[in-house]
C-alpha positions as CSV (number, residue, x, y, z in Angstrom):
1,M,162.8,110.3,56.0
2,T,164.5,112.5,58.6
3,A,162.6,114.8,60.8
4,T,164.1,117.8,59.0
5,G,163.0,116.3,55.6
6,L,159.5,115.5,56.9
7,G,159.2,119.1,58.2
8,S,160.3,120.5,54.9
9,S,157.7,118.3,53.0
10,I,154.9,119.5,55.4
11,G,156.0,123.1,54.9
12,E,156.0,122.7,51.1
13,V,152.5,121.2,51.2
14,R,151.3,124.1,53.4
15,Q,152.8,126.6,51.0
16,Q,151.2,124.9,48.0
17,G,147.9,124.9,49.9
18,R,148.1,128.6,50.6
19,R,149.1,129.3,46.9
20,S,146.1,127.2,45.8
21,A,143.8,129.0,48.1
22,I,145.1,132.4,46.9
23,G,144.8,131.4,43.3
24,L,141.3,130.2,43.9
25,L,140.3,133.5,45.5
26,S,141.9,135.4,42.6
27,R,139.4,134.0,40.2
28,P,136.7,136.6,39.4
29,A,134.0,133.9,39.5
30,V,135.0,133.0,43.0
31,F,135.7,136.4,44.7
32,G,132.8,138.0,42.7
33,S,130.4,135.5,44.3
34,L,131.5,136.1,47.9
35,V,129.7,139.3,48.5
36,P,126.4,138.2,46.9
37,L,126.6,134.9,48.8
38,V,127.1,136.6,52.2
39,T,124.6,139.3,51.3
40,A,122.0,136.6,50.6
41,L,122.8,134.8,53.9
42,N,122.6,138.1,55.7
43,A,119.2,138.8,54.2
44,L,118.1,135.3,55.1
45,V,119.1,135.9,58.7
46,G,117.3,139.2,58.7
47,L,114.2,137.2,57.7
48,V,114.8,134.5,60.3
49,L,115.1,136.9,63.3
50,P,111.4,137.9,63.4
51,M,110.6,134.2,64.0
52,L,112.7,134.3,67.2
53,M,110.8,137.2,68.7
54,A,107.3,138.2,69.5
55,P,106.1,141.3,67.6
56,S,106.5,143.6,70.5
57,Q,110.1,142.4,71.1
58,F,110.8,142.7,67.4
59,G,109.6,146.3,67.4
60,E,112.2,147.1,70.1
61,Y,114.9,145.3,68.2
62,A,113.9,147.3,65.0
63,L,114.7,150.5,66.9
64,V,117.9,149.5,68.7
65,V,119.4,148.0,65.6
66,T,119.4,151.4,64.0
67,L,122.2,152.5,66.4
68,F,124.3,149.7,64.9
69,Q,123.4,150.9,61.4
70,Y,124.2,154.5,62.2
71,G,127.5,153.6,63.9
72,L,128.9,151.7,61.0
73,I,128.8,154.8,58.8
74,F,129.8,157.3,61.5
75,D,133.2,158.2,60.1
76,L,132.4,161.9,59.6
77,G,132.8,161.6,55.8
78,A,136.2,159.8,55.7
79,S,134.9,157.1,53.4
80,Q,133.4,159.7,51.1
81,L,136.7,161.5,51.0
82,I,138.4,158.2,50.1
83,D,135.9,157.7,47.3
84,R,136.2,161.3,46.1
85,W,140.0,161.8,46.2
86,I,141.6,158.4,45.5
87,P,139.9,157.6,42.2
88,A,140.6,161.2,41.1
89,H,144.3,160.8,41.9
90,L,144.4,157.5,40.2
91,G,142.5,158.8,37.2
92,T,145.1,161.6,36.8
93,N,148.1,159.2,37.3
94,Q,149.0,160.3,40.9
95,P,149.4,157.0,42.8
96,D,151.7,158.4,45.5
97,A,149.2,161.1,46.3
98,A,146.4,158.5,46.5
99,E,148.5,156.4,48.9
100,R,149.2,159.3,51.2
101,V,145.6,160.4,51.3
102,G,144.5,156.8,52.0
103,Q,146.8,156.5,55.0
104,R,145.8,159.8,56.6
105,L,142.1,158.9,56.2
106,L,142.7,155.5,57.7
107,W,144.1,157.2,60.8
108,L,141.2,159.7,60.8
109,R,138.7,156.8,61.0
110,L,140.4,155.4,64.1
111,Y,140.4,158.8,65.8
112,I,136.7,159.1,65.0
113,A,135.8,155.6,66.3
114,A,137.2,156.3,69.7
115,T,135.6,159.8,70.0
116,A,132.2,158.8,68.6
117,Y,131.7,155.9,70.9
118,A,132.6,158.0,74.0
119,V,130.1,160.7,73.0
120,T,127.4,158.1,72.1
121,A,127.7,156.3,75.4
122,L,127.3,159.6,77.3
123,V,124.2,160.5,75.3
124,L,122.6,157.0,75.8
125,V,123.3,157.2,79.6
126,A,121.8,160.6,79.8
127,L,118.7,159.5,77.9
128,A,118.4,156.3,80.1
129,A,118.6,158.5,83.2
130,R,115.6,160.5,81.9
131,Q,113.8,157.2,80.9
132,E,113.6,158.2,77.3
133,L,115.2,155.1,75.7
134,P,112.7,152.7,74.0
135,F,115.2,149.8,74.8
136,S,117.6,148.9,77.5
137,L,120.7,150.9,78.1
138,G,123.0,147.8,77.9
139,T,121.5,146.8,74.5
140,G,121.9,150.3,73.2
141,L,125.5,150.6,74.3
142,L,126.4,147.3,72.7
143,S,124.6,148.1,69.5
144,A,126.4,151.4,69.1
145,L,129.7,149.8,70.0
146,A,129.3,147.0,67.4
147,G,128.4,149.5,64.7
148,I,131.4,151.8,65.4
149,L,133.8,148.8,65.5
150,Y,132.4,147.7,62.2
151,M,133.1,151.3,60.9
152,A,136.7,151.0,62.1
153,A,137.2,147.6,60.5
154,L,135.8,149.0,57.2
155,G,138.7,151.4,56.7
156,P,141.0,149.1,54.7
157,A,138.0,147.9,52.6
158,C,137.2,151.4,51.7
159,L,140.8,151.8,50.3
160,Y,140.4,148.6,48.3
161,R,137.1,149.8,46.9
162,A,138.6,153.2,45.9
163,H,141.5,151.5,44.1
164,S,139.0,149.1,42.4
165,A,140.9,146.2,44.0
166,R,137.8,144.1,43.6
167,R,139.2,140.8,44.9
168,N,140.5,142.3,48.2
169,Y,137.4,144.4,48.6
170,A,135.1,141.4,48.1
171,I,137.0,139.2,50.5
172,S,137.2,142.0,53.2
173,I,133.5,142.8,52.9
174,A,132.5,139.2,52.9
175,A,134.4,138.5,56.1
176,L,133.0,141.5,57.8
177,S,129.5,140.9,56.6
178,F,129.6,137.3,57.8
179,G,129.3,138.7,61.3
180,L,125.8,139.7,60.5
181,V,125.1,136.1,59.7
182,A,127.0,134.1,62.3
183,A,127.4,136.5,65.3
184,R,124.0,138.1,64.9
185,L,122.1,134.8,64.7
186,G,124.2,132.9,67.2
187,G,124.1,135.8,69.7
188,M,120.3,136.1,69.4
189,L,119.8,132.3,70.0
190,A,122.2,132.4,73.0
191,G,121.1,135.6,74.7
192,G,118.3,137.4,72.9
193,T,118.7,140.9,71.8
194,L,121.5,141.7,74.3
195,G,123.4,138.5,73.2
196,C,123.0,139.5,69.6
197,F,124.7,142.8,69.9
198,A,127.3,141.5,72.4
199,A,128.3,138.9,69.8
200,L,128.4,141.5,67.0
201,A,130.6,143.8,69.1
202,L,133.1,140.9,69.8
203,W,133.1,139.9,66.1
204,Y,134.0,143.4,64.9
205,L,136.5,144.0,67.6
206,V,138.4,140.9,66.4
207,F,138.2,141.8,62.8
208,A,139.1,145.5,63.3
209,G,142.4,144.2,64.7
210,V,142.9,141.6,61.9
211,V,142.3,144.0,59.0
212,H,144.5,146.7,60.5
213,L,147.3,144.2,60.9
214,R,147.0,143.4,57.2
215,M,147.0,147.1,56.2
216,P,148.6,148.9,59.2
217,P,148.3,152.6,59.4
218,R,151.8,154.0,59.0
219,L,153.0,156.2,61.9
220,A,154.8,158.5,59.4
221,E,151.5,159.3,57.8
222,R,149.6,159.9,61.1
223,P,147.9,163.3,61.0
224,S,148.1,165.7,63.8
225,L,145.0,166.5,65.7
226,A,144.7,169.8,63.9
227,E,145.1,168.0,60.5
228,A,142.6,165.4,61.5
229,A,140.1,168.1,62.5
230,S,140.7,169.8,59.1
231,L,140.1,166.5,57.3
232,A,136.9,165.8,59.3
233,A,135.7,169.3,58.6
234,R,136.1,168.7,54.9
235,G,134.3,165.4,55.1
236,L,131.5,166.6,57.4
237,P,129.2,167.8,54.7
238,L,129.6,164.5,52.8
239,F,129.0,162.6,56.1
240,A,125.9,164.6,56.7
241,T,124.5,163.3,53.5
242,S,125.3,159.6,54.3
243,F,124.0,159.9,57.9
244,V,120.8,161.7,56.9
245,W,120.4,159.1,54.2
246,A,120.8,156.2,56.7
247,F,118.3,157.9,58.9
248,Y,115.9,158.4,56.0
249,V,115.9,154.7,55.2
250,T,115.1,153.8,58.8
251,A,113.0,156.9,59.7
252,N,109.7,155.3,58.8
253,R,110.0,153.0,61.9
254,W,111.0,156.0,64.2
255,F,108.1,158.2,63.0
256,A,105.6,155.3,63.1
257,S,106.8,154.3,66.6
258,R,105.4,157.7,67.9
259,L,102.0,157.0,66.4
260,I,101.3,153.3,66.6
261,A,100.7,151.3,69.8
262,P,103.6,148.9,70.7
263,G,101.8,145.7,69.7
264,A,100.7,147.0,66.3
265,F,104.1,148.7,65.8
266,G,105.8,145.3,65.8
267,Q,103.7,144.4,62.8
268,F,104.7,147.6,61.0
269,A,108.3,147.1,62.0
270,F,108.2,143.7,60.3
271,G,107.4,145.3,57.0
272,A,109.9,148.1,57.6
273,N,112.6,145.5,58.2
274,I,111.9,143.8,54.9
275,F,112.0,147.1,53.1
276,A,115.3,148.1,54.7
277,L,116.8,144.7,53.9
278,I,115.9,145.1,50.2
279,V,117.3,148.7,50.1
280,G,120.5,147.7,52.0
281,T,121.1,144.6,49.9
282,A,120.7,146.5,46.6
283,A,122.8,149.5,47.9
284,G,125.6,147.2,48.8
285,F,126.1,146.1,45.2
286,S,126.6,149.7,44.1
287,A,130.1,149.5,45.5
288,F,131.0,147.4,42.5
289,Y,129.7,150.0,40.1
290,Y,130.3,153.6,41.2
291,P,134.1,153.7,41.8
292,R,134.8,153.0,38.2
293,I,132.1,155.5,37.1
294,T,133.6,158.0,39.4
295,A,137.1,157.5,37.9
296,R,135.7,157.9,34.4
297,L,133.7,161.0,35.4
298,A,136.9,162.6,36.7
299,G,138.5,162.5,33.3
300,S,135.4,163.0,31.1
301,A,133.7,165.9,29.6
302,P,130.4,167.1,31.1
303,F,127.5,164.7,30.3
304,A,129.8,162.2,28.6
305,L,128.4,159.3,30.6
306,S,124.8,160.5,30.8
307,R,123.4,158.0,28.3
308,R,125.2,155.1,29.9
309,L,124.1,156.1,33.5
310,T,120.5,156.5,32.4
311,A,120.5,153.1,30.7
312,D,122.1,151.4,33.7
313,C,119.8,153.0,36.3
314,S,116.8,152.2,34.2
315,K,117.8,148.6,34.2
316,L,118.2,148.8,38.0
317,V,114.8,150.2,38.5
318,T,113.2,147.6,36.1
319,G,115.0,144.8,37.9
320,V,113.9,145.9,41.3
321,T,110.4,146.3,40.1
322,A,110.4,142.8,38.6
323,V,111.5,141.4,42.0
324,M,108.8,143.3,43.9
325,V,105.9,141.9,41.8
326,P,106.1,138.4,43.1
327,G,106.8,139.8,46.6
328,I,103.5,141.7,46.5
329,L,101.6,138.8,45.0
330,L,103.0,136.1,47.4
331,A,103.3,138.2,50.6
332,G,100.1,137.0,52.2
333,T,100.8,133.3,51.5
334,L,104.5,133.5,52.5
335,I,104.0,135.5,55.7
336,G,101.1,133.3,56.7
337,L,103.2,130.2,56.4
338,V,106.5,131.4,57.7
339,Y,105.6,134.3,60.1
340,P,102.1,133.5,61.4
341,A,102.6,136.0,64.3
342,Y,103.0,138.8,61.7
343,V,100.0,138.1,59.5
344,H,98.5,141.5,60.5
345,G,101.6,143.1,58.9
346,V,100.9,141.8,55.4
347,A,99.2,144.9,54.1
348,T,102.0,147.1,55.5
349,A,104.7,144.9,53.9
350,R,103.0,145.1,50.5
351,I,102.7,148.9,50.6
352,L,106.3,149.4,51.6
353,L,107.5,147.3,48.6
354,V,106.0,150.1,46.4
355,A,108.8,152.4,47.6
356,A,111.6,150.0,46.7
357,P,112.3,151.2,43.1
358,P,112.8,154.9,43.9
359,V,114.7,154.3,47.2
360,V,117.0,151.7,45.7
361,L,117.8,154.0,42.8
362,A,118.5,156.8,45.3
363,S,120.9,154.5,47.1
364,W,122.9,154.1,43.8
365,L,122.8,157.8,42.9
366,M,123.9,159.0,46.3
367,P,127.6,157.7,46.1
368,I,127.9,159.1,42.5
369,S,126.7,162.5,43.7
370,L,129.1,162.4,46.8
371,S,132.1,161.4,44.7
372,S,131.5,163.5,41.5
373,G,129.0,166.2,42.3
374,R,130.0,169.8,42.3
375,R,128.2,170.6,45.5
376,P,127.8,167.3,47.3
377,W,127.1,169.0,50.6
378,V,123.7,170.2,49.2
379,D,122.6,166.5,49.4
380,G,123.1,166.5,53.2
381,I,121.8,170.0,53.8
382,I,118.8,170.1,51.5
383,V,118.0,167.0,49.5
384,Y,117.9,164.2,52.2
385,P,116.7,166.5,55.1
386,V,113.8,167.6,52.8
387,A,113.0,164.0,51.8
388,T,113.1,163.1,55.5
389,A,110.8,166.0,56.4
390,L,108.4,164.9,53.7
391,L,108.5,161.4,55.0
392,G,107.7,162.6,58.5
393,A,104.9,164.9,57.4
394,A,103.4,162.2,55.1
395,T,103.6,159.6,57.9
396,Y,101.7,161.8,60.3
397,G,99.2,163.1,57.8
398,L,98.4,159.8,56.1
399,F,98.2,158.0,59.4
400,Q,95.5,160.3,60.5
401,V,93.5,159.4,57.3
402,L,94.4,155.7,56.7
403,G,95.9,154.5,59.9
404,V,98.9,152.1,59.8
405,A,98.5,151.7,56.1
406,G,98.9,155.4,55.7
407,A,102.1,155.4,57.6
408,A,103.4,152.8,55.1
409,W,102.3,154.7,52.0
410,A,104.4,157.7,53.3
411,S,107.6,156.0,52.2
412,S,106.4,156.0,48.6
413,A,105.1,159.5,48.9
414,S,108.7,160.8,49.7
415,G,110.6,158.5,47.4
416,V,109.8,160.1,44.1
417,P,110.5,163.7,45.2
418,L,113.8,162.4,46.5
419,I,114.8,161.1,43.1
420,A,113.7,164.3,41.4
421,M,115.9,166.4,43.7
422,Q,118.9,164.0,43.2
423,L,118.6,164.1,39.4
424,A,118.3,167.9,39.5
425,L,121.6,168.1,41.3
426,L,123.3,165.6,39.1
427,H,122.2,167.6,36.1
428,H,123.7,170.7,37.6
429,A,126.9,168.8,38.1
430,G,127.1,167.9,34.4
431,I,126.4,164.2,34.9
432,F,122.9,163.7,33.6
433,R,121.5,165.6,30.7
434,S,118.0,167.1,31.4
435,R,116.3,164.7,28.9
436,H,118.0,161.7,30.4
437,A,117.1,162.8,33.9
438,A,113.5,163.3,32.9
439,A,113.4,159.9,31.3
440,L,114.9,158.1,34.4
441,L,112.4,160.0,36.6
442,A,109.5,158.8,34.3
443,V,110.7,155.2,34.5
444,T,110.9,155.4,38.3
445,V,107.4,157.0,38.6
446,A,106.0,154.4,36.3
447,A,107.6,151.5,38.3
448,S,106.1,152.7,41.6
449,G,102.8,153.5,40.0
450,A,102.5,150.0,38.6
451,L,103.4,148.4,41.9
452,A,100.8,150.7,43.7
453,C,98.2,149.5,41.2
454,L,99.2,145.9,41.9
455,V,98.8,146.4,45.7
456,W,95.4,147.9,45.1
457,V,94.3,145.0,43.0
458,V,95.6,142.3,45.4
459,S,94.2,144.1,48.4
460,S,90.7,144.7,47.0
């Protein structure tokens, strides 16, 4: 065989291999399993990390990691505008308009990434100069950088999600989320907390470049600064909701850190970390549900999907509750075996699991409200700030009475009012009928009440 023939044969084999790989990834059973697999690995790493740190060090990590979590959603509402506008355009047969909107919002996310990090860095430096940071400046800067780079890299994935391109979305999210598995764990083993966030920043820097090469923002669609500012202003109320929600999910650790001594706070942060892992994991799966619901709501009469949404959400609450039961029963045994340094956090971990059903449900209702609600800005201005204020007040008040356990019960005390406010808004938006909203609220209260009784029985 000649060299040319050999080269042609090798090229054909490579092309066949690529076609086989693409064909494999096109199978729903394969791409549908990517995100759950990586999500499970991510949750596993989240459970491994406390083993690598003393409680006091883990308490510091639990605070600094929130900068990463806030950074990855800091797009001033661009992703919510994508979810709100593109499915609506597609649902009314306007694909060209959907494409133009997507490109402009892709550019907007890049503008925001550069600006947000510059402002965040200035704020962190100023706080460090006043000695008001509960972690090192370098770790804080890297955590924020990693989160904002993640946000930039998520732009194309948001477009895939809005178009219900489930294969492309699953592959993109799986690749990005794998950084939380490989880079986070590898960085922590190599260089502690600082190494963890340095590795994450490098991972998302690389992937931000890769995903934008695959879906490059077109220069012809680049918005002017004035247009970008206008888009950001329209997205800002939606962003406020997402950002306050992200703070709400992690606020228990910030509020508790002001009340609990550093050593004991590490024990509390352990339970808070498990709670946040559960909520974040469950919330991630909503991306496979709400875009299609949003598209159907855009072309449906008021309350047309109320019964279906009530049934689906009731199943979600029931499923989460079923998972929490063995978690509460086995918490003492498992933590004692796997995390002996955190045995004093068993009671806190059990109590925080009681809040899982309402808060997970809230995480699924939020994108529906943002995408289809009549006044989604009310979520960010009223609903989530009120829920956060209730959480803060409950944390302080219950801590004075019950100590650390009281700070943990505060998460449950604010979860049910949050669901009630969300359902009231969704009823006003013509999404949930009043009787269906009441039924779903009753299911959620019953679920949390049953778990609270179980905690009381196990602890007595």
